[in-house]
N, C-alpha and C positions, 0 to 999 in steps of 0.2 A: 514478603509480599503483604502480609496482614498489617505489618507496621506501616507500610506505605499507604495502604487503604485508609488506615486510621488518620494518618497525617493529611491525606487528600481530603477526607471528609471534614476535618478540622479547618483546613485552609478554605474550603468552600464556605463554611459557616462564618469565617472571620472576614470575608470580603463581601462588598455590596454588589459587585457585578462580576460575572464569570465570562471570559472570552475563550472560545474554543477555536483551535486552528490545526489544520493538517498540512500535508505537503502540497505543492503546486501540482496541477493536473491530477486532481484527487481521484480516488477509487472508492469502492464500496467499503473496504476495510477501514480506511481512514475517515472519510466523510460520513459513512454510515454510522460508525462508532460515535462520532461527534454529535450526530443528530440524536441518537439514543441517549447519550450522556446528557445532552441538553434537557431532555425530558426528565431525567433523574434529578438534575439540578433544580428544576422547577419545583420539585417536591420539597426542596429545602427552603422554598420561598424566596429564591434569589433570581435577579435578572440574569439572563444568559443569552449570549449571542454567538454565532459562528461566523468567522471571517468569510465573507462571500467569495466563492471561487471565481477566478477570472476565466479559466479554460475548462469548460465541461465537455470534454471530447470522449469521455468514457461512455459508450452507448448503454452498457448495463446500468451504470450509475444514473444516467438520464431517465431510463425506464423506471427505475426505482423512485426517483424524485417525482416524476409525473404521477406515478401510482399513489404516492403519499398525498400529493396535491389534489388528485381526483377524489381521494377519500377524506378530504377536509382537514388534512394535517398542515398546519402553518409552519414553514421552515424559518427559523430565527436568524436569517442571514443579515449581516451588517457589513457595509463597505468599509475598507481599511481607512479611507480618508476621514470618516466621521467617528472612528473609534478613538477614545481617549482613556486615560487612566483615572477612573472614578472609584478609587479604592478597589481596583480590579485585580483579578487573578487570571493569568493566562495559562490555559492547559493545552499543551501541544501533544498531538496524537499521531502515531505512526511515522514519526520522523524525529531525528535528534541533531540534525545538521542545519544551520541557519540558511545556507544557500539553497536548500531544497524546500524551504517553507513557502506557503502561499503568500506570505507578506513579511518581509524583513522590516518593513515600516512599523507594523504592529508590534513586532518583537522589540523594537527600539523604544516604543511608547510605554510598555508595561514591564515593570521591574520584577514583580512577584510572579514566578513561573513554576509550573510543574511539567515534567516530560514523561510521557508514557509511550513506549516503543518496543518493538520485537525484533529489530534488525541488529546485526553485529555492530558493536560500538566502533566509532572512529575517533581520531585524535581531536577533532574540532567540534566537541559537543557544545550544545547550547547551555549557557550558564542558567542554573535553576535552583530554587530552594530545595526541591525534592525531585527525584526521578525514579522511575521504574523502567529499566531497560533489560529485557530478558530474551536473548535470541533463542532460547529453548522453546519459547511460545510460538505457536504457528502464526499468530495474527494479533492485531489489536483487538479484534472481536473476542478472542479467547481471554485476553486480559480483562476486558470490560465485563464479560459474562461472569468471570470469577468474582469481580467486584459486586455485580448485581446479586449473585448468590450469597456472598458473604454478608452484604448489607440487607438481604431479604427484601430487595426493592423490586416492584413489579411495574411494567409499562403496558401499553396497549399491544395486543398480539401482532399488529401490523409491524411494529418495530422489531419483534423477534424474527419476523420474516426477512426484514432488511438485514439483520445481523447474520442470519443463516446464509443468505446469498453472498454476503461479504466473506464469510468463512469458506464457503465453497470456492469462491473466486480466488482468494489469496492462497489457498492450498492446492489449487487446480484439481478440485474434487479429490482431496485427500492423497495426492501424490507427492506433495512437497511439504516439508516441515511438519509432519503429522505424527503425533504420539497418541497413546491411549487417552490422554486428557482431551485431545482435540475431538475425538469421537464422543466423549462425555459431554462436551460443550454442545455438539450438534444434537445429542439426545435431549439435553436440557432445553434447548431452543424449541425443539418440536413439542416437548412436553408443555412448554409455556404457550404454545399456540402458533408457532411458525407454520406457514402454509407452504408445503413443498411444491405445489403446483405453481403458485404465484412466483416463488423463488426461481423455479425452472424457467418461467416465462422471462424473468429478468435476464437470465443468462443465455437465452437463445440468441443466435446471430443469423444473419442472412446467408442464404446458400451462396450468393455471389462473393461475399467476403471470404467464406471458407474455401471456395474453389480458387480464388486469387491467391490465398495463402499457400495452397498446395502447388500452384504453378511455380512459386519461388522455391519451395522445398524440392521440387523435381530437379532444380538446377544447382542444388547445394554442392559444395566442394568438400572432399575428404581431406582433412589436414593431417591426420595421423590415424592409427588404429582406433576405431570407434569414436573418432572426434570429427565433427562436421560443422561447416560454416555455411550459412545462407545469407546472401547479399541482396538487399533490395536496392537496385541501382538504376531503376528507370522512372522513379517518381519520389516525391517527398513522402514521409510517413510519420507516424506517431510512435511514442514509446510503447503504446499498447499493442500496435501491430507487430512491432519487433519482438516484444515479449511473448506474444501468442505464437509466433513462428518458432521461437526457441522452445516453448512448452510442447508444441506439437511434434517437433523433431525427436524429443526425448521418448516419445511413445514407441519408436521403432527399435527392434531388438538389436540392430547393428550399432546403435548410438548410445554411448555412455556419457558423452560430453557434447553439448550442442551450443552453437553461437549463432546469433542473427545480428545483422548490422544494417543501418540505413541512415538517411539524412532527414532531419526535421525541417519544417518550413523556415525556421529561423537560422538554418545553416548548421546547427549543432549535429554532431554525429552521435547516434544512440546505439549502444552496444549492449546486448543482453545475453546472458549465459545461463545454462541449466546443466546440472550434472547428477549422476547417480553414482553408486559404489562409494569409493573413498576419495573422490576428487573435490577439493575445496575451490569452487568456482569464484567465491568471494575474493580469495587472495589474488586471483587473476584480474578481477575487475578493479581491485585497489591499484593495480599497476597503471590503470587508466584514470585514476582519480575517483572511482566509483565505490560501490559496496553492496551490501545485501545480506544474504544468508549463505551458509555452507553450500547448499544445493541450488540456490537461485539468486542471481545478482545482476547488476547492471551498471552502466556508466554513461554519462553524457559528456561529450568531449568537444571543446570549442576551438582548441589551438592546433588541430590536425585535420588533414583531409581524410576522406573515407579510405583512400588507398593507403595512406600512412597508417591508419588504424588497423587495416587488414594485414599489412606487412608486419606490424608490431605483434599482432596476435599470432600470426604464423610463426614468427621467431620464438615466441614464448612457448607455443605448443610443440614445435619441432625441435626446439632447443632443450627440451626436457626441463623447463623451468617450473613445471606444475608442482 
């Protein structure tokens, strides 16, 4: 890791402009880390921009972005159409597969790239000069904080609050992908001035959305011993809604493996899985072309109906293919 940090710092110094990019439909872990990294890069005296997100549907992220704006923080977003390679370095955060990026157009424009991610690696990784991909890390926030501590770089306390919220969100309040190092990162962020109350306000949700989620959970199907599936079949939904339902189901003592599935506005099927004990849910999602972590993974499927996806999932679970 230290070797990568040194190479990353050297690459930043050797380029005139740094472009940061995360995955499409961004969250606080990816985009929040990009925003904070942009502040760090400014300290190198470099121009730095973040590829402007097209779909800001994550309510927690929107609250955080509004909070930054209200406090006078200028977000260095730049639209993909006007980005060009001006001796530029592209740093990709929280993703390592091109089809999941905010912009494949930007990827094609900039040849010098670094990748930073914490998801299980897949076969079709983005080509880059350097990469740091460690699925033992809880989040991109954890990687970035390790970099900040190593380089002894400080930013405004409001950015530490942003990172703390991203850490909580990506680990579902320390229930997913959490090690002792993850708690040390949280401690570091609070020590540096992260505001727990503001972070908590970012993560609050409406009572209406929570109640709607439980209405779906009430109708979930038992696929096997301690394995449950929740289907959102009466409306279109987002990746976030499906993921939250899967997260919520895993809170129940009867559930060791939880799935949620729904249809997005563009017709894609989104499938999310969560597991505890010794079940590798990522290997299941790979059968649908997806990926993620051992205990939390997802897939977006374009070439099947929701009924076909459900049937395939049932066959995998009931056929003891786990």
